N, C-alpha and C positions, 0 to 999 in steps of 0.2 A: 181598402181601395186607395190608390194614389191618383191624384189629378194634377197634371202639370208639374210632376216631380215633388209635390207636397204630400207628405205622409198624413193619413187621416189621424187626427188627434183624439177624437171621441169614440174610442172603441168600447167603452163601458157604459155609454149613455147616448141617447138620441137627442137631436136638436130639431125643433120646428122653428123656422124663421117666419115670424108674423109680419111679413112685409112684401110688397110688390116691387120695391126699389131695386133696380139693377145694380146700383152702386153698393147697397148693403149686401146683396148676394155675392158680388165680387170680393168685397172686403172679408166676409166670413169665410169664403173659399180660400182666399189668400192666407188666412189665419190657420188653415189646415183642417177645417171642420167639414164634415159631411152633414147635410141637413135636407129636410123637406121644406116646402113652402106652403103656408096657409095665409090668406089675407083676411083682414078685418073689414067689415062693411060698417063703418061708423060715420056719423056726421061730424067731421072735425070742426066745422064752423060753429056748431052749437056749444062747444067746450071753450070757455073763456077763463083766463086767469090774468091777474095784474102783471105778474113777473114772468118773463120768458122761461125761466128755469122751472117754475111751477107749471106752466102751460105744457112744455114738452114732456114733463113727467106725467101730467094728467092724460095727455094724448096716448102715451105709451101704455098707461094703465087701462084706458078705455079700449085700446086695441087688444090687449091681453084678455080683458073681460069678455069682449065680443067673441074672440076665438075660443075661449074656454066654454062659453055658453053654447057655441056651435058644436064643440066636441061633446059636451054633456047631452045636448038634445039628440044627438045622433047615437048616443051610447058608447062612443069611442073613449071618452074620458075615464069611464069605469073600467075599460078593458086594459088601460095602461098599467103595467105591473113593474116594468123596468124603468130606471131613471130616464126621464124625458124632460128636457128643458125647452120652454117656449121663450124665444127672444123677440121682444118688440122694441121699437125705437121711434123717435121723432126728431125732427130738426127744424129749427127756425132760422131764417136768414134775414138779418136786418141791415139793408144797404142804405147808407146815408147818401153817397154819391160815388160813382165810379172814379171819375177823374179827380185826383187829389184827395179822395175821401177814403172811407174805410167801410168794411162790412163786418158785423159781428154775427157769429154763428153759434147757436146754442143747441146741443144735441143730447138726447137722453137715451139710455139703454135700460130696459127692464127685463130681468131673467126670472121666469116663474118655473119652479119645479112642479111639474104636473102630478107627481106622485105624493109629495108632502104638502103642496100648496104654498110653500115658502116662496117669498118674493124678495129679490135684491135689485135695487135700482140706483141710478145716479145720473148725473149730467156733467158735461164738460162744455167749455166754450173755446172758441178760437176767434181771432181777429185777423182780417186780411187788410193790408194797406195798399192803396193804389197810388202810383206816381201821377204827376200832372200831365204825363204824355199819354199815349194810347190807352184806352180803357182796359185792354186785356193784359197790360203789363202790371205785374204784382211786385211791389217793392219788398214786402216782407210778410211772413206768416207767423203769427204768434199762436201756438197751439199745434195740433197735428192735422195733416191733410185728410186722414181718414175721418176725423171728427167733422171737418168741413163737408166731406162727401156723405155723411149720414150715419156712420157707425164707428165709434171710437174703438180701436183694437184693444188698447190697454184697459179701458173701462169694461169692455165686453168680457175680456179674459178674466179680469178680477171678479166680476159678478158671476160668471159661470162657475168659478171655483167656490165662491161663497154659497151659491145656490145648491151645489152638490152636497 
């Protein structure tokens, strides 16, 4: 199936995106993947880590665990026989000040192979610098825009290949 002129890349495996984020849906579709959506019902505020990189990974893992438990309790997990990848992610935005300041974004991606149980995860960061003029003017972006939006394309692609 082609959507918006993008050929479907995952003809030999299925993807479940474990996210309600519209930005993550758009990014994964832009990457050429067909996928279904499942969301995790977790209490993100109860998960705390000292480092932002550890926190985004812990949140992505908690989301994957919650979705896998839901699949298991409904009997769907045992029914999966063909390669199926669950992609969960999380993003933290640390704004110091808009005008003349910067914002650091740390985003994680976790790809879980639901057949083998194998997990591949990682995180990336990006920093946005703002000029001293209007808040919406961005001077430079160090990192990738898709990382800032919540799903790093390069990291997701790498982890999908590793999880298969």
